[in-house]
C-alpha positions as YAML, in Angstrom:
chain: A
units: angstrom
residues:
- id: 1
  name: MET
  ca: [-36.38, -70.85, -3.30]
- id: 2
  name: PRO
  ca: [-36.03, -70.21, 0.30]
- id: 3
  name: GLU
  ca: [-38.87, -67.41, 1.73]
- id: 4
  name: TYR
  ca: [-37.21, -64.34, 2.79]
- id: 5
  name: GLN
  ca: [-38.31, -62.91, 6.01]
- id: 6
  name: LEU
  ca: [-37.63, -58.77, 6.42]
- id: 7
  name: GLN
  ca: [-36.92, -57.89, 9.87]
- id: 8
  name: ILE
  ca: [-35.91, -54.09, 10.80]
- id: 9
  name: LYS
  ca: [-33.51, -54.43, 13.66]
- id: 10
  name: GLN
  ca: [-31.79, -51.17, 14.77]
- id: 11
  name: VAL
  ca: [-28.34, -53.17, 15.17]
- id: 12
  name: VAL
  ca: [-26.51, -50.13, 16.47]
- id: 13
  name: ASP
  ca: [-28.01, -47.51, 19.25]
- id: 14
  name: TYR
  ca: [-26.04, -44.87, 20.20]
- id: 15
  name: PRO
  ca: [-26.33, -42.85, 23.40]
- id: 16
  name: ARG
  ca: [-27.71, -38.84, 23.43]
- id: 17
  name: CYS
  ca: [-25.48, -37.09, 23.54]
- id: 18
  name: ARG
  ca: [-25.52, -33.68, 25.57]
- id: 19
  name: ILE
  ca: [-23.09, -31.37, 26.14]
- id: 20
  name: TYR
  ca: [-22.25, -30.46, 29.92]
- id: 21
  name: ARG
  ca: [-23.00, -26.98, 29.93]
- id: 22
  name: GLU
  ca: [-21.61, -26.24, 33.97]
- id: 23
  name: PHE
  ca: [-17.86, -28.00, 32.05]
- id: 24
  name: ILE
  ca: [-18.12, -25.65, 29.21]
- id: 25
  name: HIS
  ca: [-18.25, -22.75, 31.60]
- id: 26
  name: LYS
  ca: [-15.59, -24.03, 33.83]
- id: 27
  name: LEU
  ca: [-13.73, -23.98, 30.69]
- id: 28
  name: ILE
  ca: [-15.01, -20.83, 29.54]
- id: 29
  name: ASN
  ca: [-13.81, -19.08, 32.79]
- id: 30
  name: ASP
  ca: [-10.76, -20.85, 32.71]
- id: 31
  name: ARG
  ca: [-7.53, -18.48, 31.30]
- id: 32
  name: SER
  ca: [-5.30, -20.70, 31.58]
- id: 33
  name: ILE
  ca: [-6.48, -22.74, 28.21]
- id: 34
  name: ARG
  ca: [-6.06, -20.91, 25.26]
- id: 35
  name: ILE
  ca: [-7.86, -20.27, 22.55]
- id: 36
  name: ASN
  ca: [-5.48, -18.48, 20.22]
- id: 37
  name: GLY
  ca: [-5.65, -21.22, 17.69]
- id: 38
  name: GLY
  ca: [-7.27, -21.70, 13.77]
- id: 39
  name: SER
  ca: [-9.04, -24.77, 14.29]
- id: 40
  name: GLY
  ca: [-12.13, -23.02, 16.19]
- id: 41
  name: LEU
  ca: [-12.51, -26.09, 18.42]
- id: 42
  name: PHE
  ca: [-13.35, -23.78, 21.61]
- id: 43
  name: HIS
  ca: [-15.67, -21.72, 20.23]
- id: 44
  name: PHE
  ca: [-17.65, -23.72, 17.46]
- id: 45
  name: THR
  ca: [-18.10, -25.75, 20.88]
- id: 46
  name: VAL
  ca: [-19.42, -22.80, 23.54]
- id: 47
  name: LEU
  ca: [-21.78, -22.03, 21.19]
- id: 48
  name: CYS
  ca: [-22.76, -25.88, 21.65]
- id: 49
  name: SER
  ca: [-22.85, -25.12, 24.98]
- id: 50
  name: TYR
  ca: [-25.62, -22.00, 24.86]
- id: 51
  name: ALA
  ca: [-27.86, -23.71, 21.95]
- id: 52
  name: ASN
  ca: [-31.46, -24.62, 22.65]
- id: 53
  name: PHE
  ca: [-32.96, -28.06, 23.61]
- id: 54
  name: ARG
  ca: [-36.03, -26.28, 22.78]
- id: 55
  name: THR
  ca: [-38.42, -24.01, 22.03]
- id: 56
  name: SER
  ca: [-37.84, -20.64, 23.77]
- id: 57
  name: TYR
  ca: [-38.25, -16.80, 23.48]
- id: 58
  name: ARG
  ca: [-35.38, -13.94, 24.12]
- id: 59
  name: ARG
  ca: [-35.68, -10.54, 24.49]
- id: 60
  name: ILE
  ca: [-33.39, -8.07, 22.85]
- id: 61
  name: ASP
  ca: [-33.78, -4.39, 23.03]
- id: 62
  name: GLY
  ca: [-37.48, -4.65, 23.72]
- id: 63
  name: ILE
  ca: [-37.66, -7.48, 20.40]
- id: 64
  name: SER
  ca: [-38.64, -11.10, 21.20]
- id: 65
  name: TYR
  ca: [-37.14, -13.51, 19.51]
- id: 66
  name: THR
  ca: [-37.82, -17.13, 18.87]
- id: 67
  name: VAL
  ca: [-35.33, -19.33, 19.64]
- id: 68
  name: SER
  ca: [-36.27, -23.16, 18.12]
- id: 69
  name: PRO
  ca: [-33.59, -25.73, 19.37]
- id: 70
  name: GLY
  ca: [-30.24, -26.27, 18.15]
- id: 71
  name: GLU
  ca: [-29.64, -21.59, 17.84]
- id: 72
  name: TRP
  ca: [-28.95, -19.26, 19.71]
- id: 73
  name: VAL
  ca: [-29.87, -15.51, 19.90]
- id: 74
  name: CYS
  ca: [-27.16, -13.32, 21.51]
- id: 75
  name: THR
  ca: [-26.12, -9.97, 21.39]
- id: 76
  name: VAL
  ca: [-22.27, -9.65, 20.20]
- id: 77
  name: LYS
  ca: [-21.23, -8.27, 23.37]
- id: 78
  name: GLU
  ca: [-22.17, -11.50, 24.99]
- id: 79
  name: LEU
  ca: [-20.17, -13.30, 22.38]
- id: 80
  name: SER
  ca: [-17.57, -10.87, 22.66]
- id: 81
  name: CYS
  ca: [-17.99, -12.60, 25.88]
- id: 82
  name: TRP
  ca: [-18.17, -16.11, 25.90]
- id: 83
  name: PHE
  ca: [-15.26, -16.26, 22.86]
- id: 84
  name: ARG
  ca: [-12.83, -13.72, 25.10]
- id: 85
  name: THR
  ca: [-12.47, -10.83, 21.87]
- id: 86
  name: ARG
  ca: [-11.39, -7.80, 23.00]
- id: 87
  name: PHE
  ca: [-13.45, -6.59, 19.95]
- id: 88
  name: HIS
  ca: [-16.30, -7.44, 19.25]
- id: 89
  name: ARG
  ca: [-14.84, -7.89, 15.18]
- id: 90
  name: GLN
  ca: [-12.64, -10.77, 16.35]
- id: 91
  name: ALA
  ca: [-16.06, -12.75, 17.36]
- id: 92
  name: LEU
  ca: [-17.61, -11.70, 14.58]
- id: 93
  name: SER
  ca: [-14.92, -13.34, 13.05]
- id: 94
  name: MET
  ca: [-14.82, -16.43, 13.79]
- id: 95
  name: LEU
  ca: [-18.21, -16.68, 13.60]
- id: 96
  name: ASP
  ca: [-17.05, -16.35, 9.94]
- id: 97
  name: THR
  ca: [-14.42, -19.15, 9.95]
- id: 98
  name: LEU
  ca: [-16.64, -21.89, 11.47]
- id: 99
  name: GLN
  ca: [-19.31, -19.93, 8.78]
- id: 100
  name: LYS
  ca: [-16.84, -20.45, 6.29]
- id: 101
  name: GLN
  ca: [-16.23, -24.37, 7.50]
- id: 102
  name: HIS
  ca: [-19.91, -24.95, 7.62]
- id: 103
  name: LEU
  ca: [-20.00, -25.99, 11.64]
- id: 104
  name: ILE
  ca: [-23.01, -22.96, 11.81]
- id: 105
  name: SER
  ca: [-24.73, -20.36, 9.74]
- id: 106
  name: TYR
  ca: [-25.48, -17.11, 11.45]
- id: 107
  name: THR
  ca: [-27.60, -13.75, 10.76]
- id: 108
  name: LEU
  ca: [-25.80, -10.53, 12.27]
- id: 109
  name: LEU
  ca: [-29.82, -8.97, 13.59]
- id: 110
  name: GLY
  ca: [-28.75, -5.85, 14.43]
- id: 111
  name: TRP
  ca: [-26.69, -5.78, 16.74]
- id: 112
  name: ALA
  ca: [-27.45, -9.44, 17.95]
- id: 113
  name: VAL
  ca: [-26.39, -12.69, 16.27]
- id: 114
  name: ALA
  ca: [-28.61, -15.67, 15.60]
- id: 115
  name: MET
  ca: [-27.68, -19.13, 14.77]
...
């Protein structure tokens, strides 16, 4: 009976994927890009560009929030600006859509939004 030796090897090496914030911010500022499709890809990409890479702290209205990697905390006004929506309820509606697609989960903290 042949003897086998277990060798643990990584078959594929996936490089770390980073979202280049400068590129995403140029997309946000480019008003020629249509964002009223139903996929939410633009909105999801925007949220990813604002996600933290390491733990940080954010102060909104005198309250300090700990923001963990992969999370963000922002005001609804900021979110509406990022999403290019006229009304806050439109921005919150897009968050609901992304949450229903199981892409994000979020919580409203007064007028601040946390992921």
